[in-house]
C-alpha positions, 0 to 999 in steps of 0.5 A: 500500500503506497502512502496515498492509498493509506491516505484514501482510507483516512478520507473514507473514514472521515478523518483528518491527517497530514502527509509529511514529506522529507526531500534529501539528496538521496530521495524522498521519505513520506509519512502520514499522521492523524495527530491533530497537532501535526496537521499544519501545512507548510514548506521549508527549504534547506538548500542543497541539504533538502526540503520538507513539506507538510500537507493536510486534509480535513473535511469541508467546513459546514455552513448551517443556514437557519432560515430559507428566505431571500438572503439564504438563496445567494448565501448558500450558492456563494458559500458553496462556491467558497468551499463550504458544505451547506445545510439549510434548515427551515420550517416551511416545505416551500422554503426548505427543498432541494429544488430551491437550494440546488447548491446545498448538500442537505435541506431539512424541514421541521419546526425550529424547536426540533433542530436537535433531532436533525443536526449534530453540531461540531466545532468546525461548523459555521452557523448563520441564523437568518430566520423570519422572526426572533422567536425562531432565532431564539430556538436556533440559538438555544440549540447552539448554546445548549450543545457541548461543543461550540461552533467555529462561527455563529452569527445572527441577522437582525436590527439592534432592537431585535437582536437585543430582545433575543440575547437578553431573553437567553441571558435571563434563561441562564445560557452562558454569557461568554457564549452569548457574547461571541455571537456575531451580530450585526452579522457580516463585514461592514461593507454597506450591504443593502440587497440580499446578494450584497448581504450574502457577500458580507456574511460569506466574507466574514466566514472566510475571515474566520476560516483564514484566521490563525486561531488557538483551535488550529483550524487554519492550516494555510493553502497546503491542503489536499482535496479528496479528488487529488488523494483518489487520483494519486492513490490510483496512479501507476506512476506519476509526477506531482507538481506543487506550488510551494512559493509565490512572489507577486501576482501569480495565477495560482496560490501556494499549495496548488497542484498538478498531477502528470500521469505516466500516460501523459494525461493530467489532473489539476493545474498550476496556472496554465500557459507556457509556464505550466508547459515548461514545468511539465517538461522539467518534470520529465527530467526530474523523474529521470534523476535518481533522487526523483525530486527538484524545485523549479523556478517559474518566472512569468514576468517576460510572458506577462509583458509580451502577452499583456497578462495581469499575472507577472510574478514568479513561483517555485514548483516542487516536482516529485516522483510518485 
């Protein structure tokens, strides 16, 4: 079993893990770790002595949207496009169905005081409350505050008066004050949003701000993060070259952590930016695969191409090429 077949088993079990790679003049050593403290992505170079790369895999963050009204529509589509697994909950069948929310992984319909029967909250969840009334808001917040785990993010829409009524009622009921204080309201980034679409952008912007934050719970691991499809392709490959962007400078078409797989039959999966630069890196990969150590770091400078072709991207990046 190769390292990526092992990683695929972790994926199927719904477990987080890291792939830890050490590159030396004599070759490559890879290991896999499921320890929480080990899953922090990053690349380190030691010149002629070699390099190290840590890449991690985790389940998609889940966005739970309570309320299926006019703000929920753009919120679910934008949230899904930004990498969230979306679940929508509403008490009205006409507002909680897969046809209305094609981008949601799950739509649930029941009264708001029955939420606990349908959703098990985790500390990786992002909760957004956009129901049609403060009574429903209270039911949703009671559910969130009563759980033994605290969601990564919780926000509630509403006017200052409506929010104050809801939160004061929950304080009077004895819910933890420190948990109540962490509820984001007003919700979203302050961008002057007015329309439902603009409000959805403001909310998702705040979700991304939280997701990218380097916080004490260790949920942020940079861009060196595997997607399930990449793990599956690498596990099934019979010889391949893996190209990973490990450094960027200036404006580049892809960020650190972007990957491209070149299989032995010449087919590819993924991209590190396309164009002549990607083609040059692919040619370099064939040379690297013929070396005894089976890896190398290739510098890609797009400045000349950008000047010539009028492209916006004109920075440089370093690509780690390795034999799988």
